[in-house]
N, C-alpha and C positions, 0 to 999 in steps of 0.2 A: 773486106766484108761490109755488107750493107746492114746498118742497124735499122730495125723497123721503127717506124714512127709510133710513139705511144698512143694507145686508144684514147679517144676523148673521154673525159670524166663526165659522168651522168649528173644531171641536175634534178633536184626534187621538182615535182609538178603538183599543181593544185587539182581539185576534182574535175575541172574542165580541161585538163591537159595543158595548162599554161606553165611553162618553165618558170621557176622562182629563183632567180639569181640573188645571192646574199649581197649585203652592202659592199663588201670588199670587191666582189666580182663586178658589181655595178660601177664602182669607182674606176676599176681597171678598164672596163669596156668604154666608159665615157672618155677616159684619158687616151685610149687607143684611137677612138673616133676623132677626137680633137687633134691628135698627132698626125693622123692620115690627112685630114683636111689642111692643116698647117704646112705639112711637107708638100702636098700637092699644089698649094697656092705658091709656095716658094719655088717650086720647080716648073711652074707653068701648066699644072694640071696633069702631069704624067702620073699614071697609076703606080701605087707602091709595088715594089718587086718582092720584098721579103714577106714570107708568110710566117704566122705565129706557130711554133712547134707545139704539139700536144694540144692542150686546151680543154675546152668544155664541148660536150655534144652539140652539134649544130641545131638550130631552130630557125623557123621563118621569122623575119623581123623587118622593121622599117627604121631608118634613121631620118629624123626631121631636124632641119637647121632653121634657126630663126635669127634675123638680123638684130642689131642693137635696139631697134624700136619694137621688137617683138613680132615683126611681120615674117611670114613664111619666106624662107630663102632657098629651100630645097627639101624634097622628101622623096626618098627612093627606098624600095624594099621588095620583098618577095613573099608570096603566100606558101611557098615550099622552100625548104632549106636547099641551098645550092653549093655550099662549101663544106669542107671537112671538119670545121670547128665553129663554135659560136664566135670566137674572136675573128676568124676569117670572114664570117658573114658580116660582122660589124664593120670591119675594114673595107670590104667591097661596097657595102651600102653607103657608108660615110663618104667614100670617094665619089660614088655615083651621085649622091645627093648634092655634093659640092661642085662637081664638074660635068655631070651627065644628065641632070634634070633639064629637059628641053624647055621648060617654062622660064628658065633663068640663064643668064650668062655665067661662064665659069667663075668661081670664087676667086677673089684677089686677096693679096696679103693685107691690104688696107681694111678689108671687111672682117678680119679675124677679131679685132677689138670689139667686144660686146656680143660676139656670136654665141648663141646658146644652142645646146644639143639635147634632143630626146631620143631615146631608143625604146621602141615598142616591140616586145617579144610576143609572138602570136601563139595562141593555143590551138587545139584540135579544130579542124573545120567540121561544122555540123550542118548537114542539109536541112533546109527549112521550107515549108510549103508556101509561105507568103509573108507579107509585111507585118502581119499580126504577131509573128514570132520574133520580130526584131525589137531592140531597144537601143537607141544610139548612145545611151549613157553606159551601157553594159557590154554591148557586142559591136564588133566591126562587121562589115558585110562585104561579100564578094558576089557580084552579079555578072552572069555569063550569058551571052546570046549566041545564036547560030554564027558560025564562022570563027568562033574562038574569041570574039570581042569580050573583054573582061575589064570591069571596073572594081576598084577596091576603095573603101573608106574605113579608116580606123575608128575605133570607138571614142566617145567623149571628145569630139571635135567642137571647139568653140563655135557657137552660132548654129549648130545643128541640134534642133530640139525634138524633132519627131522622126519616127521611122520612115515616113513618107519622104521627108526631106533627105534623109540619109540615102535612101534608095534612088531618089532622083539625081542626087549629086554623083553617086557612084555610076549610075547609068550614063549620064552625060559625059563623064570622063572617058567612057568606052565607046561613045558614039551610038549608044543604044537608045532607040526612040520609044516613047510611051506606047504601050500596047503590044510590043514585041514579046514573043515567048522567051522567058529567061529562066535560068536556074539560080537559086539563091543558096549561099552558104553564110553562116554566121560564125564568129570566133570571139572568144574572150581574149584579153591581152594583159600583159604586165608592162607598164610604162614607167620609166625612170629617166631623170635628166638633171641638168645643171641647177634648175630652180629649186 
């Protein structure tokens, strides 16, 4: 007899549709992300096999890794949930940030000392008409151009002070040139981490 997998537990959301994990869940998700990265580094970057049973409803999220000096070491995520639980989303994104971010070589065991992690859980995507509706300290942005080219920039990124900067960076990440027709989405987010 096959036992059905329990339905994921719902999380409370704020007014902008951002999931609000409590401190215990935050600690559990950070530990899970750190374990996935450590196991991957020890095994040469092979993805984790086991999935977390049950868990919490999935949500779009990003996992950001920083080295011992605070420099970016990897950041991967999705603007749509892709897994069956929040825990599986965290595991998949943590592994991809450590071993699949094309900007960096795969993580090594030696880098684990001093490594810090952030998890950013995204809220509802809201269409906006232009840059005036953006605020880089409050909202992340998704910019999409013809052909499906899409760039994402999370909110509250150090060194990004204006909506124009935010839009420019997200566009360049996707190979979108100034003056191209684009659609814009903004999202609020809940960020937590080691710090």
